[in-house]
N, CA, C and O of each residue as an XYZ file, in Angstrom:
392
protein
N       0.830     -1.175     -0.009
C       0.010      0.002     -0.004
C       0.882      1.230      0.020
O       1.812      1.317      0.821
N       0.586      2.214     -0.878
C       1.438      3.388     -0.971
C       1.129      4.368      0.138
O      -0.006      4.465      0.605
N       2.149      5.092      0.554
C       2.011      6.076      1.613
C       1.809      7.436      0.965
O       2.765      8.004      0.438
N       0.599      7.974      0.989
C       0.322      9.247      0.352
C       1.071     10.384      1.000
O       1.466     11.326      0.314
N       1.285     10.325      2.331
C       2.011     11.375      3.029
C       3.478     11.400      2.563
O       4.051     12.477      2.403
N       4.077     10.250      2.350
C       5.471     10.165      1.863
C       5.553     10.731      0.446
O       6.496     11.455      0.124
N       4.589     10.414     -0.391
C       4.597     10.947     -1.760
C       4.489     12.440     -1.753
O       5.170     13.129     -2.513
N       3.625     12.948     -0.886
C       3.445     14.430     -0.774
C       4.700     15.090     -0.249
O       5.036     16.187     -0.695
N       5.414     14.461      0.688
C       6.643     15.042      1.208
C       7.679     15.112      0.123
O       8.377     16.118     -0.007
N       7.797     14.023     -0.688
C       8.753     14.012     -1.763
C       8.417     15.095     -2.805
O       9.306     15.788     -3.299
N       7.148     15.226     -3.123
C       6.704     16.234     -4.126
C       6.996     17.653     -3.656
O       7.293     18.531     -4.467
N       6.911     17.879     -2.343
C       7.100     19.238     -1.792
C       8.573     19.498     -1.518
O       8.910     20.619     -1.139
N       9.460     18.546     -1.683
C      10.871     18.759     -1.377
C      11.470     19.790     -2.325
O      11.278     19.699     -3.538
N      12.178     20.748     -1.799
C      12.812     21.808     -2.582
C      14.246     21.471     -2.809
O      15.087     21.795     -1.971
N      14.565     20.842     -3.892
C      15.946     20.532     -4.225
C      16.466     21.541     -5.261
O      15.884     22.610     -5.443
N      17.530     21.200     -5.909
C      18.064     22.079     -6.970
C      17.024     22.187     -8.088
O      16.308     21.234     -8.396
N      16.968     23.355     -8.670
C      16.067     23.641     -9.775
C      16.478     22.849    -10.969
O      17.645     22.909    -11.354
N      15.563     22.085    -11.603
C      15.913     21.358    -12.832
C      16.196     22.326    -13.971
O      15.767     23.479    -13.936
N      16.897     21.868    -14.953
C      17.175     22.712    -16.145
C      15.855     22.975    -16.836
O      15.089     22.048    -17.100
N      15.588     24.222    -17.128
C      14.333     24.607    -17.774
C      14.459     24.412    -19.261
O      15.572     24.427    -19.786
N      13.336     24.227    -19.971
C      13.386     24.159    -21.416
C      13.773     25.480    -21.994
O      13.738     26.486    -21.285
N      14.145     25.529    -23.265
C      14.528     26.809    -23.871
C      13.391     27.803    -23.866
O      12.232     27.391    -23.817
N      13.667     29.096    -23.914
C      12.704     30.143    -23.909
C      11.743     29.935    -25.093
O      12.177     29.865    -26.243
N      10.444     29.837    -24.804
C       9.475     29.605    -25.893
C       9.361     30.788    -26.851
O       8.848     30.634    -27.960
N       9.832     31.960    -26.441
C       9.738     33.122    -27.305
C      11.015     33.354    -28.110
O      11.124     34.360    -28.811
N      11.962     32.458    -28.022
C      13.191     32.618    -28.802
C      12.815     32.515    -30.284
O      12.109     31.603    -30.714
N      13.318     33.488    -31.039
C      13.035     33.501    -32.451
C      14.034     32.601    -33.229
O      15.180     32.453    -32.805
N      13.605     32.007    -34.354
C      14.550     31.264    -35.173
C      15.584     32.250    -35.730
O      15.345     33.457    -35.775
N      16.725     31.720    -36.150
C      17.743     32.566    -36.727
C      17.230     33.287    -37.981
O      16.500     32.690    -38.772
N      17.597     34.549    -38.171
C      17.187     35.258    -39.383
C      17.588     34.484    -40.619
O      18.685     33.929    -40.679
N      16.707     34.442    -41.607
C      16.920     33.710    -42.824
C      16.299     32.329    -42.816
O      16.100     31.754    -43.886
N      15.988     31.780    -41.674
C      15.263     30.502    -41.627
C      13.900     30.708    -42.293
O      13.391     31.826    -42.357
N      13.326     29.619    -42.783
C      12.094     29.725    -43.511
C      10.940     30.309    -42.741
O      10.067     30.928    -43.350
N      10.886     30.147    -41.423
C       9.810     30.598    -40.626
C      10.152     31.807    -39.756
O       9.323     32.253    -38.962
N      11.388     32.349    -39.904
C      11.817     33.428    -39.010
C      10.965     34.683    -39.111
O      10.651     35.290    -38.087
N      10.589     35.083    -40.299
C       9.754     36.286    -40.469
C       8.379     36.095    -39.863
O       7.876     36.990    -39.183
N       7.749     34.925    -40.100
C       6.439     34.657    -39.545
C       6.468     34.650    -38.008
O       5.550     35.175    -37.377
N       7.492     34.072    -37.408
C       7.639     34.014    -35.948
C       7.781     35.397    -35.370
O       7.188     35.713    -34.339
N       8.571     36.227    -36.033
C       8.739     37.613    -35.551
C       7.447     38.400    -35.657
O       7.103     39.142    -34.737
N       6.727     38.257    -36.751
C       5.431     38.942    -36.926
C       4.437     38.441    -35.872
O       3.642     39.219    -35.345
N       4.486     37.135    -35.569
C       3.546     36.639    -34.552
C       3.784     37.327    -33.226
O       2.831     37.768    -32.583
N       5.032     37.429    -32.801
C       5.340     38.082    -31.514
C       4.939     39.539    -31.492
O       4.473     40.050    -30.473
N       5.124     40.222    -32.641
C       4.786     41.644    -32.700
C       3.278     41.901    -32.809
O       2.780     42.879    -32.251
N       2.552     41.040    -33.517
C       1.165     41.296    -33.838
C       0.143     40.623    -32.955
O      -1.025     41.012    -32.952
N       0.566     39.604    -32.194
C      -0.399     38.888    -31.380
C      -1.096     39.814    -30.375
O      -0.527     40.820    -29.953
N      -2.336     39.464    -29.995
C      -3.021     40.292    -29.005
C      -2.245     40.287    -27.685
O      -1.726     39.253    -27.265
N      -2.175     41.416    -27.056
C      -1.504     41.557    -25.775
C      -2.439     41.601    -24.600
O      -2.059     41.261    -23.479
N      -3.671     42.022    -24.849
C      -4.651     42.144    -23.783
C      -5.976     41.479    -24.190
O      -6.320     41.444    -25.372
N      -6.673     40.984    -23.261
C      -7.978     40.286    -23.479
C      -8.996     41.252    -23.985
O      -9.141     42.331    -23.409
N      -9.743     40.916    -25.074
C     -10.809     41.810    -25.574
C     -11.974     41.844    -24.619
O     -12.759     42.791    -24.672
N     -12.135     40.860    -23.741
C     -13.264     40.821    -22.796
C     -13.007     41.640    -21.531
O     -13.841     42.450    -21.126
N     -11.815     41.415    -20.895
C     -11.603     41.961    -19.569
C     -10.402     42.890    -19.505
O     -10.181     43.521    -18.471
N      -9.631     42.995    -20.553
C      -8.445     43.867    -20.675
C      -7.270     43.377    -19.911
O      -6.286     44.109    -19.805
N      -7.293     42.149    -19.346
C      -6.149     41.635    -18.606
C      -5.042     41.253    -19.609
O      -5.325     40.969    -20.773
N      -3.820     41.250    -19.160
C      -2.705     40.796    -19.943
C      -2.903     39.355    -20.382
O      -3.423     38.545    -19.614
N      -2.499     39.019    -21.605
C      -2.616     37.641    -22.113
C      -1.314     36.874    -21.912
O      -1.122     35.810    -22.500
N      -0.415     37.411    -21.079
C       0.887     36.787    -20.842
C       0.695     35.361    -20.359
O       1.458     34.479    -20.754
N      -0.321     35.099    -19.498
C      -0.563     33.768    -18.963
C      -1.581     32.988    -19.783
O      -1.909     31.845    -19.465
N      -2.083     33.630    -20.856
C      -3.153     32.996    -21.683
C      -2.549     32.137    -22.777
O      -1.373     31.777    -22.726
N      -3.353     31.819    -23.747
C      -2.943     31.029    -24.868
C      -3.283     31.796    -26.138
O      -4.394     32.297    -26.309
N      -2.305     31.873    -27.014
C      -2.540     32.558    -28.306
C      -1.905     31.701    -29.385
O      -0.693     31.487    -29.408
N      -2.754     31.219    -30.277
C      -2.297     30.385    -31.403
C      -2.751     31.033    -32.723
O      -3.929     31.329    -32.918
N      -1.809     31.234    -33.586
C      -2.124     31.916    -34.850
C      -2.347     30.896    -35.963
O      -1.629     29.902    -36.079
N      -3.358     31.172    -36.770
C      -3.591     30.358    -37.946
C      -4.041     31.287    -39.083
O      -4.318     32.462    -38.845
N      -4.111     30.789    -40.268
C      -4.433     31.604    -41.414
C      -5.619     31.027    -42.170
O      -5.812     29.812    -42.228
N      -6.416     31.935    -42.754
C      -7.532     31.558    -43.608
C      -7.443     32.527    -44.743
O      -7.793     33.698    -44.602
N      -6.960     32.030    -45.910
C      -6.709     32.936    -47.032
C      -5.642     33.939    -46.660
O      -4.529     33.564    -46.291
N      -5.970     35.188    -46.753
C      -5.013     36.234    -46.358
C      -5.219     36.759    -44.944
O      -4.480     37.630    -44.484
N      -6.245     36.215    -44.245
C      -6.539     36.645    -42.862
C      -5.584     35.939    -41.910
O      -5.282     34.754    -42.047
N      -5.128     36.713    -40.953
C      -4.354     36.168    -39.813
C      -5.282     36.178    -38.626
O      -5.791     37.217    -38.207
N      -5.494     34.955    -38.080
C      -6.455     34.758    -37.000
C      -5.736     34.240    -35.771
O      -4.979     33.273    -35.856
N      -5.962     34.866    -34.636
C      -5.364     34.457    -33.376
C      -6.412     33.850    -32.481
O      -7.258     34.560    -31.939
N      -6.365     32.513    -32.316
C      -7.218     31.853    -31.319
C      -6.662     32.278    -29.953
O      -5.488     32.056    -29.656
N      -7.505     32.880    -29.143
C      -7.058     33.510    -27.942
C      -7.866     32.968    -26.716
O      -9.089     32.839    -26.777
N      -7.165     32.666    -25.642
C      -7.794     32.286    -24.376
C      -7.164     33.116    -23.260
O      -5.941     33.214    -23.155
N      -8.030     33.716    -22.422
C      -7.592     34.539    -21.342
C      -7.615     33.752    -20.019
O      -8.654     33.205    -19.647
N      -6.510     33.695    -19.329
C      -6.431     32.987    -18.048
C      -7.166     33.723    -16.928
O      -7.535     33.118    -15.921
N      -7.374     35.009    -17.102
C      -8.035     35.812    -16.056
C      -9.547     35.632    -16.072
O     -10.127     35.331    -15.029
N     -10.210     35.806    -17.220
C     -11.662     35.682    -17.262
C     -12.164     34.444    -18.011
O     -13.368     34.200    -18.092
N     -11.220     33.664    -18.558
C     -11.533     32.446    -19.248
C     -12.233     32.685    -20.617
O     -12.847     31.771    -21.167
N     -12.134     33.864    -21.129
C     -12.744     34.133    -22.449
C     -11.942     33.451    -23.492
O     -10.715     33.404    -23.416
N     -12.635     32.906    -24.493
C     -12.011     32.237    -25.637
C     -12.656     32.811    -26.907
O     -13.876     32.958    -26.983
N     -11.816     33.131    -27.901
C     -12.381     33.635    -29.149
C     -11.293     33.928    -30.146
O     -10.111     33.804    -29.828
N     -11.663     34.309    -31.329
C     -10.724     34.635    -32.405
C     -10.535     36.148    -32.491
O     -11.499     36.912    -32.430
N      -9.283     36.566    -32.634
C      -8.969     37.943    -32.927
C      -8.390     37.955    -34.329
O      -7.398     37.276    -34.596
N      -8.993     38.712    -35.221
C      -8.607     38.725    -36.658
C      -7.913     40.070    -36.953
O      -8.432     41.138    -36.629
N      -6.742     39.984    -37.567
C      -6.044     41.187    -38.004
C      -6.568     41.558    -39.395
O      -6.845     40.693    -40.226
N      -6.694     42.852    -39.618
C      -7.079     43.290    -40.985
C      -6.379     44.593    -41.252
O      -6.023     45.326    -40.330
N      -6.181     44.880    -42.539
C      -5.466     46.112    -42.895
C      -6.447     47.241    -43.142
O      -6.065     48.407    -43.041
N      -7.702     46.938    -43.463
C      -8.691     47.990    -43.706
C     -10.034     47.515    -43.280
O     -10.402     46.367    -43.527
N     -10.790     48.395    -42.631
C     -12.136     48.095    -42.247
C     -13.066     49.076    -42.955
O     -12.801     50.277    -43.025
N     -14.178     48.520    -43.486
C     -15.196     49.364    -44.095
C     -16.424     49.254    -43.219
O     -17.011     48.185    -43.056
N     -16.796     50.406    -42.656
C     -17.912     50.420    -41.716
C     -18.998     51.322    -42.310
O     -18.738     52.458    -42.706
N     -20.210     50.791    -42.362
C     -21.335     51.618    -42.841
C     -22.109     52.156    -41.642
O     -22.490     51.428    -40.726
N     -22.314     53.430    -41.696
C     -23.089     54.091    -40.615
C     -24.535     54.221    -41.053
O     -24.814     54.727    -42.140
N     -25.466     53.763    -40.206
C     -26.883     53.879    -40.607
C     -27.358     55.324    -40.633
O     -26.822     56.181    -39.930
N     -28.355     55.577    -41.443
C     -28.913     56.956    -41.532
C     -29.489     57.303    -40.168
O     -29.984     56.436    -39.448
N     -29.416     58.596    -39.821
C     -29.947     59.122    -38.563
C     -31.313     59.682    -38.790
O     -31.941     60.178    -37.854
């Protein structure tokens, strides 16, 4: 029979910090086939939640493309909002007659 208290003690033990994985925001070397896209992703991705305005630093942002549209699937860790943020170069808005 396993001792749950012993397992918890081992899990809580503070030993030397293990080696961390590489920085996830490290860009590929310039000239690599994906370097420009990776740089644009970091520059253009949403920084704040459209729902609550919290930083998306702890959230999830995944970019995908549909034709010429760049779409960021976005999840906010603060308010749990999930949705797509679409980048566009021009918006045409029609104003109704008053």
